[in-house]
C-alpha positions, -999 to +999 in steps of 0.1 A: +594-388+041+577-413+019+562-401-014+524-400-018+512-414-052+480-397-064+463-418-091+434-408-114+420-419-147+392-411-171+379-426-203+355-425-232+337-455-249+338-458-287+308-440-302+278-463-302+292-487-276+279-489-240+310-504-226+346-492-229+371-517-243+399-502-221+402-509-184+422-495-155+431-515-124+449-499-094+463-516-063+476-496-033+500-512-008+520-497+021+551-498-001+540-492-037+512-486-062+506-507-092+484-491-120+475-510-151+459-498-183+447-525-207+432-520-241+411-550-254+411-559-290+382-543-309+355-526-289+323-532-269+315-561-245+342-585-258+370-559-256+358-548-221+359-584-208+394-590-224+409-557-210+393-563-176+407-598-173+441-586-184+443-556-160+430-576-130+455-605-136+484-582-140+476-560-109+469-590-087+500-609-097+522-578-093+507-571-059+517-606-048+553-602-060+551-621-094+579-615-119+571-599-153+579-633-170+553-650-148+527-623-155+532-623-193+531-661-193+499-662-174+483-637-197+495-655-228+480-688-215+448-671-205+443-648-235+459-663-266+467-644-298+439-639-322+446-664-350+428-644-378+445-611-372+477-624-354+471-597-327+472-601-290+438-599-274+448-570-252+477-545-251+488-531-217+509-507-197+520-514-161+533-487-139+547-496-105+558-467-083+572-472-048+568-448-019+606-444-017+608-430-053+614-459-077+594-464-109+591-494-131+571-493-163+563-521-187+546-515-221+531-539-246+518-522-278+504-492-260+515-456-267+547-447-249+546-433-213+546-395-208+571-388-180+572-352-168+600-340-145+601-304-133+571-297-155+588-308-187+586-340-208+617-361-199+631-388-222+634-424-208+657-452-217+637-482-227+649-518-229+632-543-252+629-580-248+608-609-259+586-629-235+563-657-247+566-643-283+556-608-272+579-578-276+579-560-242+594-526-234+605-518-199+622-490-180+633-482-145+640-447-132+639-426-100+610-403-093+606-373-071+577-353-056+563-331-084+569-358-111+540-369-133+535-402-152+507-404-178+498-434-199+471-435-226+453-459-248+457-454-286+423-436-287+441-405-274+468-404-301+441-412-327+418-383-315+406-362-344+421-384-371+405-378-405+384-350-390+396-321-368+432-333-372+442-352-404+468-374-387+454-375-352+468-360-321+504-370-323+524-382-292+545-350-290+515-328-293+498-347-264+529-344-244+531-306-249+495-303-240+501-322-207+529-298-199+505-269-203+479-286-181+505-293-154+511-256-150+476-253-135+486-278-108+457-302-111+455-335-092+458-367-111+420-372-115+414-336-128+443-338-152+429-371-166+395-355-171+409-324-188+428-346-212+398-368-220+375-337-225+400-324-251+400-359-269+362-358-269+362-324-286+388-336-312+365-365-319+336-340-322+317-359-296+319-392-315+350-411-304+363-434-331+380-456-305+379-464-268+400-436-252+416-437-217+440-416-197+457-429-165+478-404-145+501-408-115+512-376-097+539-378-070+540-354-042+549-350-005+521-364+016+495-338+028+483-346+063+452-337+082+441-341+118+403-340+126+390-338+162+354-350+164+334-349+196+344-345+232+363-374+249+346-396+275+372-387+301+376-350+308+413-356+315+417-363+278+407-328+268+443-317+270+456-348+252+433-343+222+443-306+220+480-315+222+477-341+194+458-317+172+484-289+176+515-311+174+505-331+143+519-317+110+496-304+083+460-291+084+438-292+114+400-293+118+377-294+148+341-307+144+315-301+170+306-271+192+316-288+225+349-300+209+356-266+196+350-251+231+373-276+247+402-269+222+397-231+225+397-234+263+429-255+264+446-231+240+434-201+260+417-185+231+382-183+215+364-193+183+355-166+158+324-176+139+319-165+103+284-151+100+286-134+066+283-166+046+253-181+066+234-209+049+200-219+062+207-255+054+243-257+068+255-246+103+281-218+103+319-224+105+345-207+126+382-200+130+405-207+159+441-196+161+463-225+149+433-244+135+423-243+098+385-250+102+360-253+131+326-266+123+294-279+140+293-316+145+269-343+133+248-322+108+280-309+090+296-344+091+264-360+077+261-335+049+298-338+041+294-376+038+265-371+014+286-347-007+317-370-008+295-398-021+280-376-048+313-362-063+343-378-080+369-351-074+378-317-060+365-299-092+329-310-085+327-294-050+302-266-052+316-231-051+294-220-022+317-214+008+302-231+038+312-257+065+303-287+043+322-276+011+352-264+031+354-297+051+349-318+019+377-298+002+402-302+030+395-339+033+399-345-005+431-324-006+447-345+022+465-378+017+469-390+053+440-382+077+438-389+114+404-387+132+404-382+169+370-394+179+355-385+213+331-411+227+312-388+251+275-388+245+260-354+236+227-351+256+211-331+228+214-360+204+194-383+227+162-363+221+137-387+205+122-359+184+155-354+166+163-375+134+179-409+141+210-399+121+220-374+149+226-404+172+250-420+148+281-398+149+304-429+151+288-445+121+291-412+101+327-409+109+334-445+100+316-440+067+336-409+059+368-428+067+357-457+044+348-433+016+382-416+018+400-450+020+382-460-012+398-429-029+433-441-019+436-420+013+454-434+044+430-430+073+436-436+110+409-435+137+418-429+174+391-431+201+390-412+234 
């Protein structure tokens, strides 16, 4: 089974600057992920432009199969060395991780990569070479589900310098802290945020440098199958139920009619949870072999709204209702298959009902697009 690569990042701008001088660019392909962290010289607008150009050039060229030499040469010709300070206009780290478990990391003047295997910092063998006058470090190694790769800009290892910590937050100390965070099993985005929050505290709320964390967490893919709406052809009732039950991973059924169809085909019944009733959200239910059963268009529309408002799992409200449960299971999944029924629900054609109720297909498509933008692999099947 191919590895799923969960990517997340978070950052702080230098105190007094509106724009961050660091930039992260991530490219997902069917075979690999390329994640680039670039740190522009100085801070503010100029640094932001330099780091953005650097990260976008690198990510685009790697995605299209360019060699490291070609990439560095292009950057060297596009962003020359600052003559006054004899410094490159942008430092960078490139992480390429394949879905069959190979990692390739390139560093130019950024703090060294934190690689955690079986929950512990693991040393890597680096090779150094010179390309276009720049000393580049690179390493290749095999990765497994559960491994974590974290790269940071120097704002992280400088956090607290001259203040809370005299010498800053040293590399080993950051690594030990990441080990502690990993024990709480966060996703990549949450871990990045936790690390950045600590940096902000060490800077006493006034970061002395642009500060960025980029994390890649490898895991076995988590799959989800969602049946939405009854099929046009009644003969497909059994087909949809069979697909839901045979697919690996979590299972969700959205819509009262759809739930009744699946329950009938399975020879069981839905048990509705009435103790957590919410006047604004329809109730949810349980069905043997299915993780969650919800009402249809209202729940889907509210779930779409919530997904657009939040950045990660940690921001889902603690209220236990159909919307929060559906949003949570969607964000926890890596591969999501929607089985969309095309039958028209007569109730939704009532002209007195809001127009959004007639747009089930559009809502499902928007949810799919929102999830794809978060790096999820989404498949839509219509019946």
